[in-house]
C-alpha positions, 0 to 999 in steps of 0.5 A: 428902825428905818435901817432894820427895814431896809435890812430885811428887804434883801434877806426876804427876797422882796423887791424894794418899794418905790412907791405906787405907779401911775397905772395903780394909781389910776386903777385904785382912783377909778375902782373907788370912784365907781363905787362911790357914784354907785353909791350915789346914784343908789342913795340921791339921784339916778344921774350919778350913775352918768358919772359911773358910765364916764368913768367906765369909758375912761377906764376902756380908753386906758386899756385899749390906748394905755392913756387916760385923762387921769394918768396925764394929772398924775403925771403933773403931779409927779407921779411916775409910771412903772416904766420911770419907776424901773429905770430909776 
């Protein structure tokens, strides 16, 4: 069955998936954590909003410098950047 899926990609003209890049994983994790901490801030304690602000600050850092602490952890865990994926 995997062979038939691999055969369909060139016919459809779509690029073969290479997995998620660090940039994509970071954005999904940040968005999930922001929503989760907003929910906790609403239902449990308003102090959870400090965590929301911390995540937002890291998003600003990532957007302005291209680097954030989560990207370092993900890279050490073996997740490739978009540039690394395009080379392989």
